C-alpha positions, 0 to 999 in steps of 0.5 A: 389559900393564896399558898396553897394554890400554888402547891396545888400547880398553878403558878403564883401570881403576886403584887407585882405581876399585876403591878406590869399587868396594869402598867402595860396594859392600862396605864391610866391607873399605874398609880393606884396601889395594888394590896391583895383583897383580905378573903380570897377565893379558889378560882380567882387571884382578887386584889385591890386597885386602888380604894375601888376598883378590884383586879381577879386574874382566873387561877386555872385554865378550867376557870379562864372560862369563866371570866371570858363568860363573865366579861360578856354577859354580865353587864348585860345581867346587872340592868335586869336584877333589884341589887349590885352584881359584879360589872366588868370596867375593863378587860385584860387580854392575855400575854406572855406573863398572863396567858387568860383573859382577866378584868378589872371591876369596881369595887363593891363595898360590902361584908360577906353574910354571918352565921347570925344572918341564918335565922333572919327572916328578912334577909331569906326573903331578899335573896329569894326575891334576887333569884326569883327576878334572876330566873325571870331574865331573857334565857336567849343565848344563855350559856347551858351547863357545863364544866365552866360552871361543874354543871351548876343547872344540869339535871341532877342525876347526870351532873351528881346523881352518882356521886352522892349515892356513892359518898351517902353510902361510905358514911353506913350508918352514921346517918338515916341512909336509908332517908338519904337514898330515898331524897335522892330517889326522889330528886331523880324521879323530880321532872325538870323544869324550863331552863332559866338564869342561875348564878349556880354559887349562892353562899354566903361569901357571894352574898354582901351585907351593908348595915345587915341588909343583902346588899350585892351578889357577886361572883357568877363564875358558876353560873348557867342557863338551867335548872334553879334546883342548885340555887337552893340549897342555903335552905338547909346549909345556911338558914334555919326556923322561920327564915327557911319556911321564909326562903322556901314561901318567897322564892317561886319554885315547885315541888320537883324543884325543892326535891332535885335542891334536896338531892344537890344539898345532900350532895355536898354535905355528904361528901364534905361528910366522907371526906372530911373537908373543911366546911365555911364558919358560917354554914352549918355542919354537913351531918345537920344537912343531912339530917334537915334534907332528911326530915325536909323530905320526909314532910312533904 
């Protein structure tokens, strides 16, 4: 993943550079060892700083806005949420070597969710409960959807409706095309609720477990104040059976929000299916997601 970032035109960031940044701006931590994390992401380079901290540096100018948002909002959100979230303990400034704001966080112990939890009711209820609390946080001054969050929280039809229809059309008779179009029609017709805080990327890699239980929620780079439908796609992308029902029963969402959520899930699954992109191993296969979304819409 790190090599792909460099090949994509983003300059390399390595341990030596991070050591220089720490020495220049946080000399109190100069003696702590720095090493790559085992599972790096796309939006940020992430490094261990000693055993109890991590350094995150945005991989491009578009992601730098996410870093600025997290630095401002995560300390405000953290005391109001029922689980730990990353909170910056140091903010690095741009310089001649690295051009954007970067951050130092406490290291939160935990392992990403695995497919083995897809049917676990307790896990589904815990995620739903976290989202319920997040949605009740005061939205005053919160960032509206935009490019900083890839339009997560925006009106589905405006954000990705046309693209979803394009990919559905490309899939042709490989899927129930009429059923998929009906899902998109319903998503675009459903009235949007009052804006709330949304995480924007509720996915297995951002849900940390300890002792088999949800212990922390990380990576708020796509957070915004908008439509919560985008946060519900795990209902089809990950959960199965009783866990799917528990997630739906527990999370605060009306029928219109679920209709828009099916649109979000179908858009992403159709994109992955049409382009042949690799999915996360803990997620359901794109064609399975499409079938589940259509079936759910027909039973709504």
